TIVO-698472 format. One record per residue (C-alpha): residue number from 1; x, y, z; residue in one letter. Coordinates in Angstrom, 1 decimal. Layout:
+-----+--------+--------+--------+----+
|   i |      x |      y |      z | aa |
+-----+--------+--------+--------+----+
| NUM |      X |      Y |      Z |  a |
...
+-----+--------+--------+--------+----+
END
This chain:
+-----+--------+--------+--------+----+
|   i |      x |      y |      z | aa |
+-----+--------+--------+--------+----+
|   1 |  -16.8 |   75.4 |  -45.7 |  m |
|   2 |  -17.7 |   74.6 |  -42.1 |  w |
|   3 |  -15.2 |   73.3 |  -39.7 |  l |
|   4 |  -16.5 |   71.7 |  -36.6 |  y |
|   5 |  -14.4 |   71.2 |  -33.5 |  s |
|   6 |  -15.4 |   70.1 |  -30.1 |  s |
|   7 |  -13.8 |   70.3 |  -26.7 |  r |
|   8 |  -14.4 |   66.6 |  -26.2 |  h |
|   9 |  -14.1 |   63.6 |  -28.5 |  t |
|  10 |  -14.0 |   59.9 |  -28.4 |  e |
|  11 |  -12.4 |   57.9 |  -31.2 |  t |
|  12 |  -12.3 |   54.2 |  -32.1 |  r |
|  13 |  -10.3 |   52.7 |  -34.9 |  g |
|  14 |   -7.9 |   50.2 |  -36.3 |  f |
|  15 |   -4.2 |   50.5 |  -36.1 |  w |
|  16 |   -2.1 |   48.5 |  -38.6 |  p |
|  17 |    0.8 |   48.4 |  -36.2 |  g |
|  18 |    3.9 |   50.6 |  -35.8 |  s |
|  19 |    5.7 |   52.5 |  -33.1 |  g |
|  20 |    4.9 |   51.2 |  -29.6 |  p |
|  21 |    2.3 |   48.7 |  -30.9 |  i |
|  22 |    4.0 |   46.5 |  -33.5 |  q |
|  23 |    0.9 |   44.4 |  -34.2 |  a |
|  24 |   -2.5 |   45.2 |  -35.8 |  p |
|  25 |   -4.9 |   46.4 |  -33.2 |  a |
|  26 |   -8.1 |   48.2 |  -32.4 |  f |
|  27 |   -7.7 |   51.4 |  -30.4 |  h |
|  28 |   -9.9 |   53.7 |  -28.4 |  a |
|  29 |   -9.3 |   57.1 |  -26.8 |  y |
|  30 |  -11.1 |   60.0 |  -25.2 |  t |
|  31 |   -9.9 |   63.6 |  -25.3 |  l |
|  32 |   -9.3 |   65.3 |  -23.0 |  p |
|  33 |   -8.3 |   62.1 |  -21.2 |  t |
|  34 |  -10.4 |   62.0 |  -18.1 |  p |
|  35 |   -8.7 |   61.1 |  -14.8 |  a |
|  36 |   -8.8 |   57.4 |  -14.1 |  g |
|  37 |   -9.4 |   56.3 |  -17.7 |  l |
|  38 |   -6.2 |   54.2 |  -17.7 |  e |
|  39 |   -7.6 |   52.2 |  -14.7 |  r |
|  40 |  -11.1 |   51.7 |  -16.1 |  a |
|  41 |  -12.3 |   48.1 |  -16.5 |  r |
|  42 |  -12.4 |   47.5 |  -20.3 |  i |
|  43 |  -13.7 |   44.3 |  -22.0 |  r |
|  44 |  -12.2 |   41.9 |  -22.9 |  p |
|  45 |   -9.6 |   41.3 |  -20.2 |  r |
|  46 |   -6.9 |   41.1 |  -23.0 |  s |
|  47 |   -7.4 |   44.8 |  -23.8 |  a |
|  48 |   -4.9 |   47.1 |  -22.2 |  f |
|  49 |   -3.9 |   50.8 |  -21.7 |  w |
|  50 |   -0.9 |   52.0 |  -23.6 |  s |
|  51 |    0.8 |   54.8 |  -21.7 |  p |
|  52 |    2.8 |   55.7 |  -24.8 |  e |
|  53 |   -0.3 |   56.3 |  -26.9 |  l |
|  54 |   -2.7 |   57.3 |  -24.0 |  s |
|  55 |   -5.3 |   54.9 |  -25.3 |  q |
|  56 |   -6.8 |   51.5 |  -24.9 |  h |
|  57 |   -5.6 |   48.8 |  -27.2 |  i |
|  58 |   -7.1 |   45.4 |  -28.2 |  l |
|  59 |   -4.9 |   43.3 |  -30.4 |  l |
|  60 |   -6.5 |   42.1 |  -33.6 |  y |
|  61 |   -5.1 |   38.6 |  -32.9 |  e |
|  62 |   -7.1 |   38.5 |  -29.7 |  d |
|  63 |  -10.3 |   39.3 |  -31.6 |  v |
|  64 |   -9.4 |   36.9 |  -34.5 |  r |
|  65 |   -8.9 |   34.0 |  -32.1 |  q |
|  66 |  -12.0 |   34.6 |  -30.0 |  a |
|  67 |  -14.8 |   32.2 |  -30.0 |  e |
|  68 |  -17.2 |   35.1 |  -30.7 |  a |
|  69 |  -15.1 |   37.8 |  -32.4 |  p |
|  70 |  -18.0 |   40.2 |  -33.0 |  d |
|  71 |  -18.9 |   40.1 |  -29.3 |  d |
|  72 |  -15.3 |   40.6 |  -28.2 |  v |
|  73 |  -14.9 |   43.7 |  -30.5 |  l |
|  74 |  -18.3 |   45.1 |  -29.5 |  l |
|  75 |  -17.4 |   44.6 |  -25.8 |  g |
|  76 |  -14.3 |   46.7 |  -26.4 |  f |
|  77 |  -16.1 |   49.4 |  -28.2 |  l |
|  78 |  -18.9 |   49.7 |  -25.8 |  h |
|  79 |  -16.8 |   49.5 |  -22.6 |  s |
|  80 |  -14.3 |   52.1 |  -23.8 |  t |
|  81 |  -17.1 |   54.5 |  -24.7 |  y |
|  82 |  -18.9 |   53.9 |  -21.4 |  e |
|  83 |  -15.7 |   54.4 |  -19.4 |  a |
|  84 |  -14.7 |   57.6 |  -21.3 |  g |
|  85 |  -18.1 |   59.2 |  -21.3 |  a |
|  86 |  -18.8 |   58.4 |  -17.6 |  t |
|  87 |  -15.4 |   59.5 |  -16.3 |  l |
|  88 |  -15.6 |   62.7 |  -18.4 |  a |
|  89 |  -19.0 |   63.4 |  -16.9 |  h |
|  90 |  -20.7 |   63.7 |  -20.3 |  w |
|  91 |  -24.5 |   64.2 |  -20.5 |  d |
|  92 |  -25.1 |   60.7 |  -21.8 |  r |
|  93 |  -28.8 |   61.0 |  -21.8 |  a |
|  94 |  -28.6 |   63.9 |  -24.2 |  a |
|  95 |  -25.9 |   62.3 |  -26.3 |  l |
|  96 |  -27.5 |   58.9 |  -26.6 |  e |
|  97 |  -31.1 |   59.8 |  -27.2 |  r |
|  98 |  -32.7 |   57.9 |  -30.0 |  g |
|  99 |  -29.9 |   55.2 |  -30.0 |  i |
+-----+--------+--------+--------+----+
END
């Protein structure tokens, strides 16, 4: 069995709600957390940084009530990736080739 591990990772997902975030939400984090990630401009404006979880949060209700929910969620996913990858100084050209 092969086990792969990297020094760097980005994750996006759905949180059903518990602990410091008591509502369903989408989340995004980058590890190790690059300096300044908590201050990055993330779309949409309703998304926020959770200091307890060290990740960006977008409440499901904000997506559900949006005029264009797909665009809102994609904006969150793209902007959190861009912020994490840029601040962590990843070689985006190598990572994103063929996308």
